[in-house]
N, CA, C and O atoms as a DFTB+ gen file, in Angstrom:
628 C
 N C O
     1  1      -0.014      61.261      -5.876
     2  2       0.022      60.324      -6.982
     3  2       0.387      58.921      -6.491
     4  3      -0.236      57.932      -6.877
     5  1       1.411      58.856      -5.630
     6  2       1.847      57.571      -5.118
     7  2       0.765      56.943      -4.232
     8  3       0.559      55.729      -4.252
     9  1       0.086      57.778      -3.464
    10  2      -0.978      57.292      -2.589
    11  2      -2.139      56.744      -3.416
    12  3      -2.733      55.727      -3.058
    13  1      -2.464      57.418      -4.526
    14  2      -3.532      56.961      -5.417
    15  2      -3.170      55.610      -6.023
    16  3      -4.031      54.740      -6.158
    17  1      -1.895      55.427      -6.391
    18  2      -1.426      54.174      -6.978
    19  2      -1.563      53.042      -5.965
    20  3      -2.008      51.949      -6.316
    21  1      -1.188      53.292      -4.716
    22  2      -1.336      52.267      -3.671
    23  2      -2.800      51.915      -3.458
    24  3      -3.141      50.743      -3.300
    25  1      -3.660      52.917      -3.453
    26  2      -5.095      52.682      -3.294
    27  2      -5.634      51.849      -4.445
    28  3      -6.436      50.940      -4.235
    29  1      -5.193      52.157      -5.668
    30  2      -5.648      51.397      -6.842
    31  2      -5.180      49.950      -6.763
    32  3      -5.942      49.034      -7.073
    33  1      -3.937      49.740      -6.352
    34  2      -3.411      48.379      -6.222
    35  2      -4.178      47.625      -5.145
    36  3      -4.528      46.459      -5.326
    37  1      -4.440      48.292      -4.020
    38  2      -5.178      47.674      -2.929
    39  2      -6.585      47.294      -3.386
    40  3      -7.055      46.196      -3.090
    41  1      -7.260      48.191      -4.104
    42  2      -8.607      47.904      -4.607
    43  2      -8.596      46.775      -5.637
    44  3      -9.495      45.935      -5.654
    45  1      -7.568      46.760      -6.500
    46  2      -7.449      45.691      -7.489
    47  2      -7.248      44.341      -6.798
    48  3      -7.859      43.345      -7.185
    49  1      -6.391      44.312      -5.776
    50  2      -6.164      43.081      -5.010
    51  2      -7.427      42.616      -4.315
    52  3      -7.725      41.422      -4.288
    53  1      -8.167      43.557      -3.753
    54  2      -9.430      43.228      -3.097
    55  2     -10.436      42.669      -4.101
    56  3     -11.152      41.713      -3.806
    57  1     -10.483      43.271      -5.284
    58  2     -11.391      42.778      -6.332
    59  2     -11.004      41.367      -6.765
    60  3     -11.878      40.527      -6.976
    61  1      -9.706      41.097      -6.901
    62  2      -9.258      39.744      -7.259
    63  2      -9.608      38.739      -6.164
    64  3     -10.051      37.629      -6.458
    65  1      -9.414      39.117      -4.926
    66  2      -9.751      38.247      -3.807
    67  2     -11.251      37.951      -3.789
    68  3     -11.652      36.811      -3.552
    69  1     -12.065      38.946      -4.033
    70  2     -13.515      38.772      -4.068
    71  2     -13.909      37.850      -5.223
    72  3     -14.761      36.978      -5.054
    73  1     -13.297      38.036      -6.392
    74  2     -13.594      37.185      -7.551
    75  2     -13.197      35.739      -7.259
    76  3     -13.929      34.816      -7.616
    77  1     -12.048      35.531      -6.614
    78  2     -11.620      34.179      -6.262
    79  2     -12.598      33.554      -5.269
    80  3     -12.928      32.373      -5.379
    81  1     -13.060      34.345      -4.303
    82  2     -14.042      33.852      -3.335
    83  2     -15.328      33.431      -4.034
    84  3     -15.878      32.371      -3.735
    85  1     -15.813      34.256      -4.966
    86  2     -17.042      33.919      -5.689
    87  2     -16.881      32.648      -6.508
    88  3     -17.783      31.810      -6.533
    89  1     -15.749      32.494      -7.173
    90  2     -15.503      31.302      -7.973
    91  2     -15.431      30.064      -7.087
    92  3     -16.029      29.037      -7.408
    93  1     -14.715      30.149      -5.990
    94  2     -14.623      29.031      -5.068
    95  2     -15.998      28.684      -4.508
    96  3     -16.350      27.508      -4.406
    97  1     -16.769      29.691      -4.147
    98  2     -18.112      29.472      -3.627
    99  2     -18.989      28.775      -4.661
   100  3     -19.745      27.861      -4.333
   101  1     -18.880      29.212      -5.905
   102  2     -19.658      28.593      -6.980
   103  2     -19.299      27.122      -7.122
   104  3     -20.187      26.280      -7.258
   105  1     -18.000      26.799      -7.092
   106  2     -17.569      25.417      -7.216
   107  2     -18.023      24.572      -6.033
   108  3     -18.443      23.429      -6.215
   109  1     -17.945      25.120      -4.829
   110  2     -18.371      24.385      -3.638
   111  2     -19.879      24.145      -3.669
   112  3     -20.338      23.043      -3.369
   113  1     -20.647      25.165      -4.027
   114  2     -22.097      25.024      -4.105
   115  2     -22.466      23.980      -5.150
   116  3     -23.364      23.166      -4.933
   117  1     -21.776      24.005      -6.277
   118  2     -22.040      23.032      -7.347
   119  2     -21.777      21.619      -6.854
   120  3     -22.577      20.716      -7.093
   121  1     -20.658      21.425      -6.167
   122  2     -20.309      20.093      -5.648
   123  2     -21.295      19.655      -4.572
   124  3     -21.678      18.486      -4.529
   125  1     -21.711      20.577      -3.703
   126  2     -22.671      20.240      -2.653
   127  2     -24.015      19.850      -3.255
   128  3     -24.666      18.923      -2.773
   129  1     -24.431      20.551      -4.301
   130  2     -25.686      20.240      -4.964
   131  2     -25.625      18.841      -5.570
   132  3     -26.589      18.079      -5.496
   133  1     -24.487      18.515      -6.169
   134  2     -24.294      17.197      -6.752
   135  2     -24.352      16.125      -5.676
   136  3     -25.035      15.114      -5.841
   137  1     -23.641      16.337      -4.576
   138  2     -23.630      15.341      -3.506
   139  2     -25.004      15.193      -2.862
   140  3     -25.407      14.081      -2.518
   141  1     -25.720      16.288      -2.695
   142  2     -27.064      16.221      -2.132
   143  2     -27.999      15.445      -3.048
   144  3     -28.832      14.669      -2.579
   145  1     -27.860      15.653      -4.358
   146  2     -28.707      14.948      -5.311
   147  2     -28.394      13.459      -5.288
   148  3     -29.303      12.629      -5.276
   149  1     -27.112      13.123      -5.281
   150  2     -26.723      11.720      -5.285
   151  2     -27.085      11.070      -3.955
   152  3     -27.515       9.917      -3.925
   153  1     -26.913      11.806      -2.848
   154  2     -27.227      11.253      -1.533
   155  2     -28.715      10.973      -1.393
   156  3     -29.113      10.051      -0.681
   157  1     -29.527      11.754      -2.060
   158  2     -30.969      11.573      -1.965
   159  2     -31.474      10.378      -2.737
   160  3     -32.651      10.032      -2.639
   161  1     -30.620       9.748      -3.492
   162  2     -31.043       8.624      -4.305
   163  2     -30.013       7.523      -4.224
   164  3     -28.817       7.766      -4.386
   165  1     -30.479       6.306      -3.972
   166  2     -29.566       5.172      -3.974
   167  2     -29.475       4.581      -5.375
   168  3     -28.758       3.607      -5.602
   169  1     -30.203       5.176      -6.306
   170  2     -30.192       4.692      -7.682
   171  2     -28.925       5.142      -8.393
   172  3     -28.330       6.170      -8.071
   173  1     -28.547       4.350      -9.349
   174  2     -27.428       4.716     -10.203
   175  2     -27.986       5.586     -11.312
   176  3     -28.968       5.226     -11.962
   177  1     -27.358       6.729     -11.525
   178  2     -27.775       7.644     -12.585
   179  2     -26.690       7.644     -13.650
   180  3     -25.510       7.847     -13.363
   181  1     -27.109       7.415     -14.864
   182  2     -26.191       7.356     -15.990
   183  2     -26.548       8.449     -16.974
   184  3     -27.663       8.488     -17.495
   185  1     -25.607       9.331     -17.227
   186  2     -25.793      10.398     -18.220
   187  2     -24.995      10.010     -19.452
   188  3     -23.765       9.954     -19.423
   189  1     -25.713       9.745     -20.532
   190  2     -25.084       9.254     -21.750
   191  2     -25.538      10.060     -22.956
   192  3     -26.423      10.908     -22.842
   193  1     -24.948       9.804     -24.088
   194  2     -25.280      10.511     -25.318
   195  2     -26.520       9.886     -25.934
   196  3     -26.470       8.753     -26.413
   197  1     -27.612      10.600     -25.927
   198  2     -28.872      10.109     -26.477
   199  2     -28.911      10.098     -27.990
   200  3     -29.870       9.599     -28.578
   201  1     -27.895      10.636     -28.626
   202  2     -27.842      10.667     -30.087
   203  2     -26.842       9.656     -30.633
   204  3     -26.494       9.698     -31.813
   205  1     -26.388       8.764     -29.792
   206  2     -25.394       7.763     -30.172
   207  2     -26.027       6.383     -30.064
   208  3     -26.371       5.946     -28.966
   209  1     -26.181       5.701     -31.176
   210  2     -26.812       4.373     -31.185
   211  2     -25.988       3.375     -30.382
   212  3     -26.550       2.575     -29.635
   213  1     -24.673       3.407     -30.522
   214  2     -23.803       2.512     -29.763
   215  2     -24.003       2.718     -28.261
   216  3     -24.088       1.756     -27.498
   217  1     -24.078       3.994     -27.847
   218  2     -24.283       4.312     -26.429
   219  2     -25.620       3.754     -25.934
   220  3     -25.689       3.158     -24.859
   221  1     -26.679       3.950     -26.724
   222  2     -28.003       3.457     -26.343
   223  2     -28.023       1.939     -26.210
   224  3     -28.574       1.397     -25.252
   225  1     -27.424       1.267     -27.169
   226  2     -27.433      -0.201     -27.167
   227  2     -26.611      -0.751     -26.008
   228  3     -27.044      -1.683     -25.331
   229  1     -25.424      -0.182     -25.771
   230  2     -24.610      -0.689     -24.668
   231  2     -25.267      -0.405     -23.317
   232  3     -25.133      -1.199     -22.386
   233  1     -25.973       0.716     -23.204
   234  2     -26.662       0.999     -21.946
   235  2     -27.852       0.061     -21.748
   236  3     -28.151      -0.322     -20.617
   237  1     -28.529      -0.309     -22.821
   238  2     -29.607      -1.301     -22.721
   239  2     -29.027      -2.636     -22.265
   240  3     -29.647      -3.350     -21.477
   241  1     -27.849      -2.966     -22.756
   242  2     -27.169      -4.200     -22.359
   243  2     -26.840      -4.169     -20.864
   244  3     -27.014      -5.168     -20.166
   245  1     -26.367      -3.025     -20.382
   246  2     -26.071      -2.876     -18.953
   247  2     -27.360      -2.953     -18.143
   248  3     -27.394      -3.588     -17.088
   249  1     -28.427      -2.307     -18.632
   250  2     -29.692      -2.267     -17.896
   251  2     -30.359      -3.633     -17.787
   252  3     -31.256      -3.810     -16.962
   253  1     -29.946      -4.592     -18.592
   254  2     -30.475      -5.952     -18.445
   255  2     -30.153      -6.527     -17.079
   256  3     -30.905      -7.355     -16.564
   257  1     -29.039      -6.100     -16.480
   258  2     -28.611      -6.658     -15.196
   259  2     -28.437      -5.627     -14.087
   260  3     -28.248      -5.991     -12.926
   261  1     -28.500      -4.342     -14.434
   262  2     -28.284      -3.288     -13.433
   263  2     -29.480      -2.346     -13.450
   264  3     -29.887      -1.856     -14.504
   265  1     -30.032      -2.101     -12.277
   266  2     -31.140      -1.159     -12.158
   267  2     -30.559       0.252     -12.088
   268  3     -29.940       0.640     -11.098
   269  1     -30.774       1.000     -13.156
   270  2     -30.236       2.361     -13.195
   271  2     -31.152       3.259     -14.000
   272  3     -32.005       2.794     -14.756
   273  1     -30.957       4.561     -13.821
   274  2     -31.680       5.566     -14.605
   275  2     -30.737       6.081     -15.678
   276  3     -29.833       6.867     -15.395
   277  1     -30.949       5.636     -16.911
   278  2     -30.144       6.121     -18.036
   279  2     -30.844       7.349     -18.610
   280  3     -32.005       7.286     -19.013
   281  1     -30.125       8.457     -18.639
   282  2     -30.693       9.720     -19.091
   283  2     -29.787      10.297     -20.171
   284  3     -28.571      10.377     -19.997
   285  1     -30.392      10.698     -21.288
   286  2     -29.623      11.396     -22.323
   287  2     -29.243      12.761     -21.772
   288  3     -30.107      13.517     -21.328
   289  1     -27.967      13.076     -21.798
   290  2     -27.545      14.360     -21.226
   291  2     -28.160      15.536     -21.980
   292  3     -28.298      16.626     -21.425
   293  1     -28.526      15.320     -23.234
   294  2     -29.141      16.393     -24.015
   295  2     -30.507      16.782     -23.447
   296  3     -30.954      17.914     -23.632
   297  1     -31.171      15.847     -22.757
   298  2     -32.501      16.087     -22.203
   299  2     -32.496      16.334     -20.697
   300  3     -33.536      16.649     -20.120
   301  1     -31.351      16.196     -20.064
   302  2     -31.272      16.279     -18.606
   303  2     -31.081      17.712     -18.132
   304  3     -30.541      18.557     -18.847
   305  1     -31.538      17.964     -16.909
   306  2     -31.244      19.229     -16.238
   307  2     -29.892      19.038     -15.556
   308  3     -29.828      18.644     -14.391
   309  1     -28.831      19.315     -16.274
   310  2     -27.480      19.002     -15.811
   311  2     -27.088      19.779     -14.560
   312  3     -26.233      19.332     -13.795
   313  1     -27.704      20.933     -14.348
   314  2     -27.404      21.714     -13.144
   315  2     -27.767      20.928     -11.885
   316  3     -27.130      21.102     -10.845
   317  1     -28.779      20.070     -11.967
   318  2     -29.146      19.226     -10.823
   319  2     -27.999      18.313     -10.415
   320  3     -27.847      17.975      -9.241
   321  1     -27.211      17.927     -11.376
   322  2     -26.116      16.997     -11.122
   323  2     -24.781      17.704     -10.958
   324  3     -23.761      17.057     -10.719
   325  1     -24.779      19.024     -11.086
   326  2     -23.539      19.768     -10.949
   327  2     -22.612      19.588     -12.136
   328  3     -21.394      19.720     -12.007
   329  1     -23.184      19.289     -13.292
   330  2     -22.388      19.059     -14.498
   331  2     -22.781      20.048     -15.582
   332  3     -23.832      20.684     -15.506
   333  1     -21.930      20.170     -16.588
   334  2     -22.218      21.054     -17.711
   335  2     -22.433      20.224     -18.967
   336  3     -22.064      19.052     -19.037
   337  1     -23.034      20.863     -19.947
   338  2     -23.261      20.231     -21.243
   339  2     -21.928      19.821     -21.857
   340  3     -21.800      18.733     -22.419
   341  1     -20.947      20.695     -21.746
   342  2     -19.626      20.417     -22.319
   343  2     -18.992      19.181     -21.677
   344  3     -18.437      18.336     -22.380
   345  1     -19.072      19.069     -20.350
   346  2     -18.514      17.909     -19.665
   347  2     -19.179      16.615     -20.134
   348  3     -18.511      15.620     -20.412
   349  1     -20.504      16.652     -20.213
   350  2     -21.249      15.456     -20.589
   351  2     -21.076      15.102     -22.056
   352  3     -21.200      13.935     -22.428
   353  1     -20.792      16.088     -22.894
   354  2     -20.604      15.800     -24.315
   355  2     -19.259      15.121     -24.579
   356  3     -19.047      14.560     -25.655
   357  1     -18.367      15.169     -23.617
   358  2     -17.043      14.569     -23.785
   359  2     -16.962      13.134     -23.285
   360  3     -16.129      12.361     -23.759
   361  1     -17.824      12.765     -22.326
   362  2     -17.716      11.429     -21.742
   363  2     -19.010      11.064     -21.008
   364  3     -19.782      11.929     -20.595
   365  1     -19.213       9.767     -20.863
   366  2     -20.340       9.254     -20.096
   367  2     -20.071       9.530     -18.611
   368  3     -18.924       9.491     -18.166
   369  1     -21.133       9.810     -17.853
   370  2     -21.022      10.058     -16.416
   371  2     -21.953       9.123     -15.667
   372  3     -23.109       8.950     -16.051
   373  1     -21.452       8.523     -14.600
   374  2     -22.258       7.698     -13.709
   375  2     -22.180       8.323     -12.325
   376  3     -21.093       8.613     -11.825
   377  1     -23.345       8.528     -11.707
   378  2     -23.424       9.091     -10.371
   379  2     -24.066       8.062      -9.457
   380  3     -25.169       7.583      -9.718
   381  1     -23.355       7.725      -8.373
   382  2     -23.899       6.762      -7.419
   383  2     -23.135       6.849      -6.108
   384  3     -21.907       6.941      -6.090
   385  1     -23.869       6.818      -5.031
   386  2     -23.309       6.739      -3.673
   387  2     -22.219       7.787      -3.427
   388  3     -21.104       7.458      -3.024
   389  1     -22.558       9.028      -3.671
   390  2     -21.660      10.165      -3.417
   391  2     -20.435      10.200      -4.319
   392  3     -19.470      10.903      -4.020
   393  1     -20.457       9.458      -5.410
   394  2     -19.313       9.444      -6.317
   395  2     -19.761       9.712      -7.741
   396  3     -20.898       9.434      -8.123
   397  1     -18.829      10.262      -8.518
   398  2     -19.050      10.508      -9.937
   399  2     -17.949       9.765     -10.697
   400  3     -16.760       9.961     -10.445
   401  1     -18.362       8.924     -11.614
   402  2     -17.427       8.182     -12.452
   403  2     -17.549       8.743     -13.870
   404  3     -18.656       8.974     -14.358
   405  1     -16.419       8.959     -14.519
   406  2     -16.411       9.600     -15.833
   407  2     -15.626       8.742     -16.820
   408  3     -14.582       8.182     -16.484
   409  1     -16.148       8.648     -18.050
   410  2     -15.442       7.979     -19.137
   411  2     -15.152       6.529     -18.844
   412  3     -16.058       5.778     -18.484
   413  1     -13.887       6.111     -18.992
   414  2     -13.556       4.703     -18.785
   415  2     -13.804       4.241     -17.350
   416  3     -14.098       3.067     -17.123
   417  1     -13.690       5.144     -16.384
   418  2     -13.999       4.775     -14.999
   419  2     -15.482       4.449     -14.849
   420  3     -15.850       3.542     -14.102
   421  1     -16.328       5.189     -15.559
   422  2     -17.768       4.907     -15.542
   423  2     -18.047       3.563     -16.185
   424  3     -18.863       2.791     -15.680
   425  1     -17.386       3.276     -17.287
   426  2     -17.568       1.996     -17.968
   427  2     -17.126       0.850     -17.058
   428  3     -17.835      -0.147     -16.925
   429  1     -15.965       0.990     -16.436
   430  2     -15.464      -0.046     -15.532
   431  2     -16.421      -0.254     -14.360
   432  3     -16.676      -1.390     -13.961
   433  1     -16.949       0.835     -13.809
   434  2     -17.893       0.736     -12.694
   435  2     -19.155      -0.025     -13.123
   436  3     -19.624      -0.915     -12.414
   437  1     -19.696       0.339     -14.291
   438  2     -20.913      -0.326     -14.776
   439  2     -20.662      -1.795     -15.086
   440  3     -21.512      -2.642     -14.812
   441  1     -19.513      -2.099     -15.650
   442  2     -19.186      -3.505     -15.921
   443  2     -19.126      -4.296     -14.619
   444  3     -19.630      -5.417     -14.546
   445  1     -18.518      -3.722     -13.606
   446  2     -18.464      -4.388     -12.309
   447  2     -19.848      -4.598     -11.714
   448  3     -20.142      -5.675     -11.194
   449  1     -20.697      -3.584     -11.785
   450  2     -22.068      -3.699     -11.258
   451  2     -22.863      -4.741     -12.034
   452  3     -23.752      -5.391     -11.484
   453  1     -22.539      -4.897     -13.322
   454  2     -23.241      -5.846     -14.177
   455  2     -22.787      -7.279     -13.908
   456  3     -23.465      -8.227     -14.302
   457  1     -21.665      -7.439     -13.250
   458  2     -21.138      -8.767     -12.981
   459  2     -19.948      -9.130     -13.850
   460  3     -19.390     -10.219     -13.716
   461  1     -19.558      -8.243     -14.726
   462  2     -18.394      -8.459     -15.578
   463  2     -17.158      -7.895     -14.874
   464  3     -16.529      -6.948     -15.347
   465  1     -16.826      -8.507     -13.723
   466  2     -15.769      -7.984     -12.862
   467  2     -14.407      -7.968     -13.538
   468  3     -13.664      -6.992     -13.424
   469  1     -14.077      -9.044     -14.240
   470  2     -12.775      -9.128     -14.871
   471  2     -12.617      -8.048     -15.948
   472  3     -11.586      -7.378     -16.012
   473  1     -13.624      -7.887     -16.777
   474  2     -13.562      -6.865     -17.818
   475  2     -13.493      -5.462     -17.200
   476  3     -12.742      -4.610     -17.676
   477  1     -14.270      -5.228     -16.151
   478  2     -14.222      -3.943     -15.452
   479  2     -12.844      -3.687     -14.857
   480  3     -12.329      -2.571     -14.920
   481  1     -12.251      -4.732     -14.278
   482  2     -10.908      -4.609     -13.708
   483  2      -9.884      -4.287     -14.791
   484  3      -9.001      -3.454     -14.589
   485  1     -10.004      -4.953     -15.947
   486  2      -9.060      -4.718     -17.045
   487  2      -9.157      -3.271     -17.528
   488  3      -8.135      -2.622     -17.753
   489  1     -10.380      -2.765     -17.687
   490  2     -10.559      -1.375     -18.131
   491  2      -9.932      -0.421     -17.120
   492  3      -9.237       0.523     -17.495
   493  1     -10.181      -0.672     -15.843
   494  2      -9.664       0.219     -14.799
   495  2      -8.149       0.095     -14.666
   496  3      -7.447       1.101     -14.571
   497  1      -7.651      -1.130     -14.660
   498  2      -6.226      -1.361     -14.411
   499  2      -5.351      -0.977     -15.604
   500  3      -4.159      -0.713     -15.444
   501  1      -5.936      -0.946     -16.786
   502  2      -5.128      -0.636     -17.966
   503  2      -4.746       0.841     -18.033
   504  3      -3.895       1.222     -18.837
   505  1      -5.361       1.668     -17.205
   506  2      -4.982       3.081     -17.095
   507  2      -5.012       3.820     -18.415
   508  3      -6.075       3.974     -19.015
   509  1      -3.844       4.285     -18.882
   510  2      -3.800       5.068     -20.126
   511  2      -4.335       4.297     -21.335
   512  3      -4.930       4.889     -22.236
   513  1      -4.127       2.994     -21.356
   514  2      -4.624       2.190     -22.470
   515  2      -6.154       2.162     -22.461
   516  3      -6.779       2.244     -23.518
   517  1      -6.755       2.047     -21.285
   518  2      -8.220       2.079     -21.167
   519  2      -8.780       3.433     -21.577
   520  3      -9.812       3.503     -22.244
   521  1      -8.100       4.516     -21.180
   522  2      -8.549       5.858     -21.571
   523  2      -8.425       6.053     -23.078
   524  3      -9.294       6.657     -23.707
   525  1      -7.335       5.536     -23.653
   526  2      -7.159       5.621     -25.103
   527  2      -8.272       4.848     -25.816
   528  3      -8.859       5.340     -26.780
   529  1      -8.556       3.638     -25.335
   530  2      -9.616       2.823     -25.945
   531  2     -10.962       3.512     -25.867
   532  3     -11.728       3.503     -26.831
   533  1     -11.254       4.110     -24.721
   534  2     -12.521       4.829     -24.556
   535  2     -12.608       5.985     -25.545
   536  3     -13.624       6.161     -26.219
   537  1     -11.542       6.766     -25.627
   538  2     -11.536       7.915     -26.545
   539  2     -11.612       7.465     -27.999
   540  3     -12.243       8.128     -28.823
   541  1     -10.970       6.339     -28.317
   542  2     -11.008       5.847     -29.693
   543  2     -12.436       5.454     -30.063
   544  3     -12.932       5.834     -31.124
   545  1     -13.090       4.700     -29.197
   546  2     -14.474       4.290     -29.475
   547  2     -15.368       5.518     -29.582
   548  3     -16.190       5.606     -30.494
   549  1     -15.218       6.462     -28.666
   550  2     -16.041       7.678     -28.692
   551  2     -15.814       8.475     -29.972
   552  3     -16.744       9.091     -30.492
   553  1     -14.606       8.467     -30.474
   554  2     -14.300       9.219     -31.684
   555  2     -14.598       8.481     -32.977
   556  3     -14.563       9.079     -34.053
   557  1     -14.890       7.184     -32.886
   558  2     -15.119       6.369     -34.080
   559  2     -16.465       5.636     -34.017
   560  3     -16.576       4.490     -34.454
   561  1     -17.466       6.294     -33.481
   562  2     -18.783       5.661     -33.326
   563  2     -19.400       5.227     -34.646
   564  3     -20.205       4.297     -34.683
   565  1     -19.029       5.890     -35.717
   566  2     -19.609       5.566     -37.020
   567  2     -18.710       4.672     -37.864
   568  3     -18.983       4.452     -39.044
   569  1     -17.644       4.158     -37.267
   570  2     -16.762       3.260     -38.021
   571  2     -17.440       1.897     -38.165
   572  3     -18.348       1.566     -37.402
   573  1     -17.003       1.125     -39.131
   574  2     -17.637      -0.166     -39.389
   575  2     -17.504      -1.100     -38.196
   576  3     -18.412      -1.886     -37.928
   577  1     -16.387      -1.030     -37.473
   578  2     -16.195      -1.951     -36.353
   579  2     -17.140      -1.629     -35.188
   580  3     -17.638      -2.537     -34.524
   581  1     -17.381      -0.356     -34.945
   582  2     -18.313       0.028     -33.873
   583  2     -19.752      -0.265     -34.301
   584  3     -20.566      -0.689     -33.481
   585  1     -20.069      -0.042     -35.576
   586  2     -21.413      -0.390     -36.069
   587  2     -21.639      -1.894     -35.968
   588  3     -22.737      -2.331     -35.626
   589  1     -20.604      -2.696     -36.264
   590  2     -20.699      -4.150     -36.129
   591  2     -20.903      -4.533     -34.668
   592  3     -21.752      -5.367     -34.355
   593  1     -20.134      -3.931     -33.781
   594  2     -20.286      -4.208     -32.348
   595  2     -21.695      -3.840     -31.883
   596  3     -22.291      -4.561     -31.083
   597  1     -22.227      -2.727     -32.379
   598  2     -23.576      -2.305     -32.011
   599  2     -24.588      -3.356     -32.438
   600  3     -25.482      -3.709     -31.669
   601  1     -24.455      -3.851     -33.649
   602  2     -25.388      -4.872     -34.142
   603  2     -25.280      -6.170     -33.355
   604  3     -26.295      -6.804     -33.066
   605  1     -24.069      -6.569     -33.007
   606  2     -23.876      -7.784     -32.220
   607  2     -24.492      -7.661     -30.826
   608  3     -25.118      -8.596     -30.328
   609  1     -24.307      -6.512     -30.214
   610  2     -24.892      -6.290     -28.885
   611  2     -26.414      -6.264     -28.990
   612  3     -27.104      -6.831     -28.143
   613  1     -26.942      -5.608     -30.027
   614  2     -28.403      -5.567     -30.221
   615  2     -28.976      -6.970     -30.331
   616  3     -30.033      -7.250     -29.765
   617  1     -28.307      -7.843     -31.040
   618  2     -28.788      -9.231     -31.208
   619  2     -28.771      -9.984     -29.898
   620  3     -29.583     -10.886     -29.692
   621  1     -27.857      -9.630     -29.007
   622  2     -27.766     -10.336     -27.732
   623  2     -28.811      -9.875     -26.715
   624  3     -28.990     -10.509     -25.675
   625  1     -29.491      -8.786     -27.011
   626  2     -30.474      -8.244     -26.052
   627  2     -31.738      -9.084     -26.028
   628  3     -32.669      -8.777     -25.283
């Protein structure tokens, strides 16, 4: 009986070790696929919400000065980028030069590439305040202030 218990514990430990190996392998393969995809292209890839008018308008504003591929995450093959639908539904993603920028970091990166260095620096340097602002805008896309901002940006295009 005691020998059977030791064998069961040993087999359970081996199964856990194998499961951990598979999970780690999956994560490494996913990251390698992402890096290979980004390395193969010097273009900036932007995964944004294609169902958000504010997102579309602000990306058009960025594209006026930055050459990038803006792709609605709803239409993208996210596995190519090593991302999931859930990840992309929570924040904008920018992929460029072996790096992935998410949420406010992506916004700051795009602002810098666009030439709005000071604004990009403020978003990045503000830390928690920048993350709060990003989440607030993302959560209030249909508020009057965001709709007003969308219209103002549209007029400037």
